[in-house]
C-alpha positions in Angstrom: 79.8 122.7 137.6 82.9 120.5 137.6 80.7 117.4 137.7 78.7 118.5 134.6 81.9 119.4 132.8 83.4 115.9 133.5 80.2 114.2 132.4 80.3 116.1 129.1 83.9 115.2 128.6 83.3 111.6 129.2 80.2 111.5 127.1 81.9 113.1 124.2 85.1 111.1 124.8 87.4 114.1 124.9 90.4 114.6 127.1 91.1 118.3 127.4 89.0 121.1 128.7 89.9 123.2 125.6 88.4 120.6 123.3 85.2 120.4 125.3 84.9 124.2 125.4 85.5 124.3 121.6 82.7 121.8 121.1 80.3 123.9 123.2 81.3 127.0 121.4 80.7 125.3 118.1 77.2 124.3 119.1 76.5 127.9 120.2 77.8 129.6 117.1 76.0 127.0 114.9 72.7 127.8 116.5 73.1 131.5 115.9 74.3 131.0 112.4 71.4 128.7 111.5 68.8 131.2 112.8 70.3 134.0 110.7 70.6 131.9 107.5 67.1 130.4 108.0 65.6 133.9 108.4 67.4 135.0 105.2 66.2 131.9 103.2 62.6 132.3 104.4 62.6 136.0 103.4 64.0 135.2 100.0 61.2 132.7 99.4 58.5 134.9 100.9 57.8 132.3 103.5 55.0 133.6 105.7 55.3 132.7 109.4 51.6 132.4 109.8 51.3 129.5 107.4 49.8 126.1 108.1 51.4 124.1 110.9 52.1 121.2 108.6 54.1 123.4 106.2 56.1 124.8 109.1 57.0 121.3 110.2 57.9 120.3 106.6 60.1 123.4 106.3 61.8 122.5 109.6 62.6 119.0 108.3 63.5 119.9 104.8 65.3 123.2 105.3 66.4 123.8 108.8 67.7 120.4 109.9 70.0 119.9 106.9 71.1 123.5 107.1 72.0 123.0 110.8 74.0 119.9 110.0 75.9 121.6 107.2 76.7 124.6 109.3 77.7 122.4 112.3 80.1 120.4 110.2 81.5 123.6 108.7 82.1 125.3 112.0 83.4 122.1 113.5 85.9 121.8 110.7 87.0 125.4 110.9 87.5 125.1 114.7 89.5 121.8 114.4 86.8 119.3 115.6 86.0 117.7 112.3 86.2 114.1 113.5 83.9 114.7 116.5 81.3 116.5 114.5 81.4 114.0 111.6 80.6 111.2 114.0 78.0 113.4 115.8 76.1 114.1 112.6 76.3 110.5 111.4 74.8 109.5 114.7 72.0 112.0 114.2 71.3 110.6 110.7 71.3 107.0 112.1 68.7 108.0 114.7 66.5 109.7 112.1 66.7 106.7 109.8 65.8 104.4 112.7 62.8 106.5 113.7 61.7 106.6 110.1 62.0 102.8 109.7 60.2 102.2 113.0 57.3 104.6 112.8 56.7 105.5 109.1 56.9 102.1 107.6 54.1 100.9 109.9 51.6 102.9 107.9 
């Protein structure tokens, strides 16, 4: 366990165990919050879970991913890790833009 903990701390470039634990807690609470809010949003718009697979993927990309990033940044700011999560979310956006440029522009 100690080896995994050290790998996480070095990957995230954090020094203290408390900061690493706060980041892990933030990811956990963000996932739970996103599930609750997504369920609420889907019921408000009468979004049927048995709809076409393409619509489900579109809803994931257009609703759930932005919602996750907003909640992640919000919880990260509340828990004092604003700088880490700002760079984390910007890194995610850069990866998405790269994939979009690489694969979608071919067609």
